[in-house]
NUNUMI-921743 format. One record per residue: x, y, z of N, C-alpha, C in turn; residue in one letter. Coordinates in Angstrom, 3 decimals, padded with zeros to 6 digits. Example, Ala and Ser with C-alpha at 12.3 -4.5 7.8 and 13.67 -1.06 7.14 Angstrom:
<nodes>
node n_u 013.190&n_v -005.690&n_w 007.800&ca_u 012.300&ca_v -004.500&ca_w 007.800&c_u 013.200&c_v -003.300&c_w 007.800&res A
node n_u 012.850&n_v -002.250&n_w 007.080&ca_u 013.670&ca_v -001.060&ca_w 007.140&c_u 012.900&c_v 000.030&c_w 007.870&res S
</nodes>
This chain:
<nodes>
node n_u 000.998&n_v -001.128&n_w -000.167&ca_u 000.037&ca_v 000.127&ca_w 000.106&c_u 000.911&c_v 001.410&c_w 000.388&res X
node n_u 001.829&n_v 001.535&n_w 001.006&ca_u 002.711&ca_v 002.939&ca_w 000.932&c_u 003.398&c_v 002.874&c_w -000.348&res X
node n_u 003.957&n_v 001.532&n_w -000.989&ca_u 004.556&ca_v 001.924&ca_w -002.654&c_u 003.403&c_v 002.387&c_w -003.148&res X
node n_u 002.485&n_v 002.113&n_w -003.507&ca_u 001.564&ca_v 002.721&ca_w -004.245&c_u 001.261&c_v 004.078&c_w -004.050&res X
node n_u 001.362&n_v 004.294&n_w -002.806&ca_u 001.123&ca_v 005.982&ca_w -002.513&c_u 002.318&c_v 006.724&c_w -003.059&res X
node n_u 003.127&n_v 006.058&n_w -002.680&ca_u 004.472&ca_v 006.645&ca_w -002.823&c_u 004.627&c_v 006.814&c_w -004.242&res X
node n_u 004.022&n_v 005.788&n_w -005.330&ca_u 004.675&ca_v 005.971&ca_w -006.661&c_u 003.799&c_v 007.310&c_w -007.099&res X
node n_u 002.984&n_v 007.266&n_w -006.588&ca_u 001.538&ca_v 007.546&ca_w -007.267&c_u 002.024&c_v 009.629&c_w -006.884&res X
node n_u 002.714&n_v 009.618&n_w -005.751&ca_u 002.826&ca_v 011.100&ca_w -005.492&c_u 004.048&c_v 011.504&c_w -006.177&res X
node n_u 005.141&n_v 010.514&n_w -006.575&ca_u 005.913&ca_v 010.790&ca_w -007.449&c_u 005.421&c_v 010.763&c_w -009.014&res X
node n_u 004.557&n_v 010.241&n_w -009.378&ca_u 004.030&ca_v 010.144&ca_w -010.719&c_u 003.435&c_v 011.504&c_w -010.891&res X
node n_u 002.842&n_v 012.130&n_w -009.819&ca_u 001.788&ca_v 013.173&ca_w -009.747&c_u 002.548&c_v 014.403&c_w -009.654&res X
node n_u 003.853&n_v 014.637&n_w -009.268&ca_u 004.813&ca_v 015.375&ca_w -008.950&c_u 005.472&c_v 015.738&c_w -010.179&res X
node n_u 006.111&n_v 014.610&n_w -010.925&ca_u 006.807&ca_v 014.858&ca_w -012.156&c_u 005.475&c_v 015.356&c_w -013.533&res X
node n_u 004.648&n_v 014.937&n_w -012.886&ca_u 003.348&ca_v 015.619&ca_w -014.135&c_u 003.608&c_v 017.135&c_w -013.993&res X
node n_u 003.585&n_v 017.594&n_w -012.478&ca_u 003.513&ca_v 019.086&ca_w -012.250&c_u 004.324&c_v 019.745&c_w -012.795&res X
node n_u 005.643&n_v 018.977&n_w -012.737&ca_u 006.868&ca_v 019.549&ca_w -012.833&c_u 007.289&c_v 019.840&c_w -014.348&res X
node n_u 006.520&n_v 018.817&n_w -015.112&ca_u 006.926&ca_v 018.984&ca_w -016.442&c_u 005.589&c_v 019.930&c_w -016.977&res X
node n_u 004.776&n_v 020.014&n_w -016.668&ca_u 003.680&ca_v 021.256&ca_w -017.268&c_u 004.263&c_v 022.636&c_w -016.949&res X
node n_u 004.920&n_v 022.588&n_w -016.061&ca_u 005.948&ca_v 024.050&ca_w -015.605&c_u 006.878&c_v 024.504&c_w -016.646&res X
node n_u 007.215&n_v 023.442&n_w -017.562&ca_u 008.139&ca_v 024.613&ca_w -018.786&c_u 007.604&c_v 024.901&c_w -019.698&res X
node n_u 007.989&n_v 026.304&n_w -019.606&ca_u 007.403&ca_v 027.351&ca_w -020.511&c_u 008.392&c_v 027.630&c_w -021.566&res X
node n_u 009.580&n_v 027.476&n_w -021.553&ca_u 010.275&ca_v 027.574&ca_w -023.131&c_u 010.394&c_v 026.653&c_w -023.876&res X
node n_u 009.434&n_v 026.147&n_w -024.413&ca_u 008.723&ca_v 025.436&ca_w -025.641&c_u 008.814&c_v 026.134&c_w -026.754&res X
node n_u 008.855&n_v 025.238&n_w -027.898&ca_u 008.868&ca_v 025.356&ca_w -029.105&c_u 007.124&c_v 026.249&c_w -029.439&res X
node n_u 006.269&n_v 025.922&n_w -028.654&ca_u 004.851&ca_v 026.263&ca_w -028.994&c_u 004.998&c_v 027.521&c_w -028.745&res X
node n_u 005.206&n_v 027.568&n_w -027.286&ca_u 005.602&ca_v 029.003&ca_w -026.727&c_u 006.410&c_v 030.204&c_w -027.646&res X
node n_u 007.271&n_v 029.414&n_w -027.902&ca_u 008.336&ca_v 030.544&ca_w -028.786&c_u 007.588&c_v 030.858&c_w -030.078&res X
node n_u 006.714&n_v 030.428&n_w -030.746&ca_u 006.008&ca_v 030.684&ca_w -031.942&c_u 005.102&c_v 031.597&c_w -031.706&res X
node n_u 004.996&n_v 032.099&n_w -030.553&ca_u 003.857&ca_v 032.940&ca_w -030.050&c_u 004.247&c_v 034.518&c_w -029.959&res X
node n_u 005.716&n_v 034.382&n_w -029.781&ca_u 006.520&ca_v 035.656&ca_w -029.556&c_u 006.544&c_v 036.435&c_w -031.242&res X
node n_u 006.157&n_v 037.800&n_w -031.287&ca_u 005.918&ca_v 038.706&ca_w -032.539&c_u 006.676&c_v 039.926&c_w -032.074&res X
node n_u 006.901&n_v 040.414&n_w -033.181&ca_u 007.561&ca_v 041.577&ca_w -033.191&c_u 006.733&c_v 042.605&c_w -032.427&res X
node n_u 006.940&n_v 043.428&n_w -031.590&ca_u 006.319&ca_v 044.483&ca_w -031.432&c_u 005.089&c_v 044.203&c_w -030.229&res X
node n_u 004.995&n_v 042.904&n_w -029.493&ca_u 004.508&ca_v 042.235&ca_w -028.702&c_u 004.934&c_v 043.144&c_w -027.317&res X
node n_u 003.799&n_v 043.205&n_w -026.581&ca_u 004.156&ca_v 043.881&ca_w -025.413&c_u 004.847&c_v 043.103&c_w -024.575&res X
node n_u 005.548&n_v 043.885&n_w -023.434&ca_u 006.190&ca_v 043.179&ca_w -022.609&c_u 005.419&c_v 041.960&c_w -021.565&res X
node n_u 004.218&n_v 042.809&n_w -021.256&ca_u 003.570&ca_v 042.130&ca_w -020.699&c_u 003.040&c_v 040.801&c_w -021.032&res X
node n_u 002.618&n_v 040.713&n_w -022.232&ca_u 002.216&ca_v 039.715&ca_w -023.244&c_u 003.221&c_v 038.501&c_w -023.106&res X
node n_u 004.530&n_v 039.086&n_w -023.052&ca_u 005.667&ca_v 037.856&ca_w -023.285&c_u 005.781&c_v 037.160&c_w -021.669&res X
node n_u 005.502&n_v 038.123&n_w -020.768&ca_u 005.900&ca_v 037.615&ca_w -019.425&c_u 004.236&c_v 036.530&c_w -019.405&res X
node n_u 003.373&n_v 036.885&n_w -019.552&ca_u 001.797&ca_v 036.116&ca_w -019.467&c_u 002.907&c_v 034.780&c_w -020.084&res X
node n_u 003.461&n_v 034.569&n_w -021.215&ca_u 003.844&ca_v 033.159&ca_w -022.174&c_u 004.999&c_v 032.768&c_w -021.072&res X
node n_u 005.907&n_v 033.012&n_w -020.675&ca_u 006.935&ca_v 032.815&ca_w -020.192&c_u 007.450&c_v 032.807&c_w -018.815&res X
node n_u 006.637&n_v 033.594&n_w -018.211&ca_u 006.644&ca_v 034.475&ca_w -016.922&c_u 007.635&c_v 035.324&c_w -016.509&res X
node n_u 008.380&n_v 035.679&n_w -015.410&ca_u 008.810&ca_v 036.702&ca_w -014.971&c_u 010.335&c_v 036.050&c_w -015.520&res X
node n_u 010.967&n_v 037.205&n_w -016.102&ca_u 012.470&ca_v 036.594&ca_w -016.606&c_u 013.479&c_v 036.462&c_w -015.321&res X
node n_u 014.572&n_v 035.672&n_w -015.780&ca_u 015.419&ca_v 035.696&ca_w -014.439&c_u 016.644&c_v 036.722&c_w -014.612&res X
node n_u 016.601&n_v 037.627&n_w -015.911&ca_u 017.338&ca_v 038.824&ca_w -015.441&c_u 016.852&c_v 039.786&c_w -016.543&res X
node n_u 016.997&n_v 040.823&n_w -016.285&ca_u 016.910&ca_v 042.117&ca_w -017.081&c_u 017.668&c_v 043.296&c_w -017.143&res X
node n_u 018.304&n_v 043.791&n_w -018.002&ca_u 019.318&ca_v 044.903&ca_w -017.810&c_u 018.917&c_v 045.884&c_w -018.804&res X
node n_u 019.092&n_v 047.335&n_w -018.317&ca_u 018.401&ca_v 048.378&ca_w -019.290&c_u 019.848&c_v 049.089&c_w -019.683&res X
node n_u 019.430&n_v 049.901&n_w -020.894&ca_u 020.747&ca_v 050.556&ca_w -021.002&c_u 019.813&c_v 051.699&c_w -022.354&res X
node n_u 020.157&n_v 053.085&n_w -022.174&ca_u 019.360&ca_v 053.901&ca_w -022.957&c_u 017.818&c_v 053.242&c_w -023.172&res X
node n_u 017.141&n_v 053.648&n_w -024.246&ca_u 015.785&ca_v 052.888&ca_w -024.294&c_u 015.360&c_v 051.469&c_w -024.108&res X
node n_u 016.559&n_v 050.652&n_w -024.341&ca_u 016.202&ca_v 049.425&ca_w -024.448&c_u 016.551&c_v 048.359&c_w -023.066&res X
node n_u 015.911&n_v 047.304&n_w -023.282&ca_u 015.670&ca_v 046.705&ca_w -022.078&c_u 016.083&c_v 045.025&c_w -022.497&res X
node n_u 016.901&n_v 044.372&n_w -022.008&ca_u 017.597&ca_v 042.925&ca_w -022.415&c_u 016.701&c_v 042.286&c_w -021.453&res X
node n_u 016.028&n_v 041.310&n_w -021.548&ca_u 015.654&ca_v 040.215&ca_w -020.532&c_u 015.738&c_v 038.515&c_w -021.130&res X
node n_u 016.384&n_v 038.032&n_w -019.902&ca_u 016.436&ca_v 036.686&ca_w -020.193&c_u 015.948&c_v 035.641&c_w -019.258&res X
node n_u 015.294&n_v 034.360&n_w -020.166&ca_u 014.787&ca_v 033.491&ca_w -019.054&c_u 015.603&c_v 032.175&c_w -019.612&res X
node n_u 015.812&n_v 031.380&n_w -018.615&ca_u 016.056&ca_v 030.175&ca_w -018.820&c_u 015.514&c_v 028.878&c_w -018.086&res X
node n_u 015.682&n_v 027.984&n_w -018.650&ca_u 015.146&ca_v 026.500&ca_w -018.214&c_u 015.915&c_v 025.523&c_w -018.556&res X
node n_u 016.595&n_v 024.634&n_w -017.904&ca_u 017.846&ca_v 024.135&ca_w -018.151&c_u 019.150&c_v 024.348&c_w -019.032&res X
node n_u 018.993&n_v 023.742&n_w -020.110&ca_u 019.880&ca_v 024.373&ca_w -021.252&c_u 019.143&c_v 025.006&c_w -021.907&res X
node n_u 017.686&n_v 025.134&n_w -022.158&ca_u 017.033&ca_v 026.517&ca_w -023.074&c_u 016.987&c_v 027.731&c_w -022.540&res X
node n_u 017.290&n_v 028.582&n_w -023.385&ca_u 017.752&ca_v 030.127&ca_w -022.538&c_u 016.341&c_v 031.155&c_w -023.985&res X
node n_u 016.129&n_v 031.812&n_w -023.357&ca_u 015.489&ca_v 033.017&ca_w -024.237&c_u 016.249&c_v 034.425&c_w -024.129&res X
node n_u 016.499&n_v 035.095&n_w -025.041&ca_u 016.575&ca_v 036.373&ca_w -025.015&c_u 015.841&c_v 037.453&c_w -025.766&res X
node n_u 015.044&n_v 038.632&n_w -025.037&ca_u 014.291&ca_v 039.270&ca_w -025.504&c_u 014.834&c_v 040.873&c_w -025.322&res X
node n_u 014.699&n_v 041.569&n_w -026.505&ca_u 015.268&ca_v 042.684&ca_w -026.227&c_u 013.886&c_v 043.780&c_w -026.432&res X
node n_u 013.782&n_v 044.780&n_w -025.468&ca_u 012.408&ca_v 045.196&ca_w -025.388&c_u 012.745&c_v 046.887&c_w -025.558&res X
node n_u 011.736&n_v 047.251&n_w -026.240&ca_u 012.357&ca_v 049.137&ca_w -026.742&c_u 010.918&c_v 049.730&c_w -026.123&res X
node n_u 011.001&n_v 050.605&n_w -025.271&ca_u 009.322&ca_v 051.043&ca_w -025.011&c_u 008.481&c_v 049.921&c_w -024.467&res X
node n_u 008.962&n_v 048.812&n_w -024.153&ca_u 008.077&ca_v 048.190&ca_w -023.267&c_u 007.426&c_v 046.920&c_w -024.477&res X
node n_u 008.424&n_v 047.153&n_w -025.648&ca_u 007.792&ca_v 046.164&ca_w -026.855&c_u 008.852&c_v 045.335&c_w -027.263&res X
node n_u 008.680&n_v 044.238&n_w -027.892&ca_u 009.790&ca_v 043.369&ca_w -028.581&c_u 010.248&c_v 044.126&c_w -029.670&res X
node n_u 011.630&n_v 044.052&n_w -029.581&ca_u 012.406&ca_v 044.708&ca_w -030.881&c_u 013.191&c_v 043.379&c_w -031.522&res X
node n_u 013.757&n_v 042.865&n_w -030.861&ca_u 014.389&ca_v 041.149&ca_w -031.241&c_u 014.484&c_v 040.296&c_w -030.123&res X
node n_u 014.332&n_v 039.271&n_w -030.511&ca_u 014.267&ca_v 037.944&ca_w -029.456&c_u 015.009&c_v 036.666&c_w -030.101&res X
node n_u 015.856&n_v 035.921&n_w -029.325&ca_u 016.547&ca_v 034.586&ca_w -029.404&c_u 016.399&c_v 033.837&c_w -029.341&res X
node n_u 016.015&n_v 032.419&n_w -029.345&ca_u 015.800&ca_v 031.510&ca_w -028.534&c_u 016.819&c_v 030.444&c_w -028.615&res X
node n_u 017.505&n_v 029.560&n_w -027.590&ca_u 018.449&ca_v 028.854&ca_w -028.166&c_u 018.178&c_v 027.467&c_w -027.259&res X
node n_u 018.461&n_v 026.039&n_w -027.977&ca_u 017.707&ca_v 024.984&ca_w -027.245&c_u 016.267&c_v 024.549&c_w -026.784&res X
node n_u 015.298&n_v 025.645&n_w -027.775&ca_u 014.495&ca_v 025.223&ca_w -026.967&c_u 013.388&c_v 024.473&c_w -027.612&res X
node n_u 013.046&n_v 023.229&n_w -027.118&ca_u 012.500&ca_v 022.284&ca_w -027.463&c_u 010.905&c_v 022.039&c_w -027.614&res X
</nodes>
C-alpha cells in the first residue's frame, strides 16, 4: 500500500513539474515583433534577469539548457533569440 502511494505521489509531482516548462517551441512561436512585455511575461513568466541601457531592456529566461533573450524598446519586443528550445 505504501509503495503505491509513494509511486502515485512521484508520478503526480513529475507531471506537475513537466507542465511548468514554459520555454517550449509552441510558446516560442507565439513571440511576435512589437508584442507588449506584459504579453511575453504572461507566456514565459518573469524573466530570470533584465538589464537596461538607454531605451532598451534586455531580458533573459532560462530552463535547463534552454534560453530565451528578448530585447524590449518602450516595453515592446524589438528582437528575440531562443537557444535549445524544444
